[in-house]
C-alpha positions in Angstrom: 11.7 28.6 23.0 14.8 27.9 20.8 13.8 26.1 17.6 16.1 23.5 16.3 17.7 24.1 12.9 16.1 21.9 10.3 18.0 20.3 7.4 16.9 18.0 4.7 18.8 15.3 2.9 18.2 12.7 0.2 20.4 9.7 -0.6 20.2 9.5 -4.4 23.4 10.9 -5.9 25.5 10.5 -2.8 28.0 7.9 -1.9 28.0 6.5 1.6 31.0 8.7 2.5 29.5 11.8 1.1 26.2 11.2 2.8 27.6 10.8 6.3 30.1 13.6 5.8 27.3 16.0 5.1 25.7 15.0 8.4 28.9 15.4 10.4 30.1 18.5 8.7 26.8 20.2 9.6 26.8 19.0 13.2 23.5 17.0 12.8 22.5 15.6 16.2 19.1 14.1 15.3 18.2 12.2 12.2 14.5 11.9 11.3 13.6 9.2 8.8 10.3 10.2 7.2 10.1 7.2 4.7 7.2 4.8 4.8 9.5 1.9 3.8 13.0 2.2 5.2 14.8 0.4 2.4 16.5 1.6 -0.8 17.0 -0.6 -3.9 20.5 -0.9 -5.2 23.7 -2.0 -3.6 25.1 1.5 -3.9 22.5 2.7 -1.4 22.4 -0.2 1.0 23.9 2.0 3.7 20.5 3.9 3.8 18.6 0.7 4.6 17.2 1.0 8.1 19.4 -1.3 10.2 22.7 -0.3 8.6 21.7 3.4 8.7 20.8 3.2 12.4 24.1 1.5 13.3 26.2 4.0 11.5 24.2 6.9 13.0 24.7 5.4 16.5 28.5 5.2 15.8 28.4 8.9 14.9 26.4 9.7 18.1 23.4 10.9 16.0 19.9 10.1 17.4 17.6 8.3 15.0 13.9 8.8 14.8 11.4 7.2 12.5 8.5 9.6 12.1 5.8 7.5 10.5 3.3 10.3 10.9 5.1 12.2 8.1 5.5 9.3 5.7 3.2 9.3 2.7 0.8 6.4 2.4 1.2 3.7 -0.2 -1.9 5.2 -2.0 -0.3 8.7 -2.1 3.0 7.2 -3.4 1.1 5.4 -6.1 -0.3 8.8 -7.4 3.2 10.0 -8.0 4.4 6.7 -9.4 1.5 6.7 -11.9 2.4 10.1 -13.2 6.1 9.2 -13.3 5.3 6.1 -15.3 3.0 7.9 -17.8 5.7 10.5 -18.4 8.6 8.1 -18.4 10.3 9.8 -15.4 12.6 7.6 -13.3 12.1 8.1 -9.6 15.8 8.8 -9.1 15.7 11.5 -11.7 12.5 13.3 -10.7 12.8 17.0 -10.3 9.5 17.8 -8.7 6.3 16.4 -7.2 3.0 16.5 -9.0 0.2 18.7 -7.8 -2.0 15.7 -7.1 0.7 14.2 -4.8 1.1 17.5 -3.0 -2.6 18.0 -2.5 -3.1 14.4 -1.3 -0.1 14.6 1.1 -1.2 18.0 2.5 -4.8 16.8 3.0 -4.1 13.3 4.3 -0.8 13.6 6.1 0.2 17.2 7.0 -3.3 18.3 8.0 -3.5 15.5 10.6 0.1 15.8 11.8 0.7 17.7 15.0 3.6 19.9 14.0 3.6 21.7 17.4 4.0 18.4 19.3 6.7 17.3 16.9 8.7 20.5 17.6 8.0 20.2 21.4 9.3 16.6 21.4 12.5 17.8 19.5 13.0 20.5 22.1 12.5 18.0 25.0 15.1 15.7 23.5 17.5 18.7 23.2 17.7 18.4 19.4 19.7 21.4 18.0 20.2 20.3 14.4 17.6 17.9 12.9 17.8 16.4 9.4 14.6 15.2 7.7 15.5 12.2 5.5 14.0 10.6 2.4 15.6 9.2 -0.7 15.1 11.8 -3.5 18.1 14.0 -4.4 16.1 17.2 -4.8 13.9 18.5 -1.9 11.3 19.6 -4.5 11.0 16.0 -5.7 10.3 14.8 -2.2 7.6 15.2 0.5 10.3 16.6 2.8 9.9 19.9 1.0 6.2 19.9 2.0 7.1 19.2 5.6 9.6 22.1 5.7 7.0 24.4 4.0 4.6 23.5 6.8 7.3 24.1 9.5 8.2 27.5 8.0 4.5 28.4 7.8 4.0 27.6 11.5 7.4 28.8 12.7 8.5 31.7 10.4 11.8 32.1 12.3 12.9 28.5 11.9 16.1 28.0 9.9 15.8 25.4 7.1 18.7 24.1 5.0 19.0 21.5 2.2 22.1 19.4 2.2 
């Protein structure tokens, strides 16, 4: 079994050109959107809204997946939002997730997600280089880091890169 290389990417801090250049420069063939809501506020990030994003990825011959099983629930998102508000942290400038978010995400999302089936489906689709996408700039400020930690735990030989 040949595991795909796993990359992660956020949109904050990237222009449209920079964002898509990262994907093409690294030969990404499969794009996995792990957001609950597939929209980003602000005109500078309109390219990351679902329909525009999917059209551009299709133009680049990159497969698009929306994996709702890895998206945090609204309730889990509110846990982080509450902390951010109390500590006057802007979402776009967050450096890390709170322990309460991490625990809730692991217990309510990752513990129920079939990571083996996810990898098997990627292999069936011939994915060689998959990127996990959410909005935060830093992987540590985003649930995609929790997903990659779970992947690494289950598949120690998997290669994971942050773009």
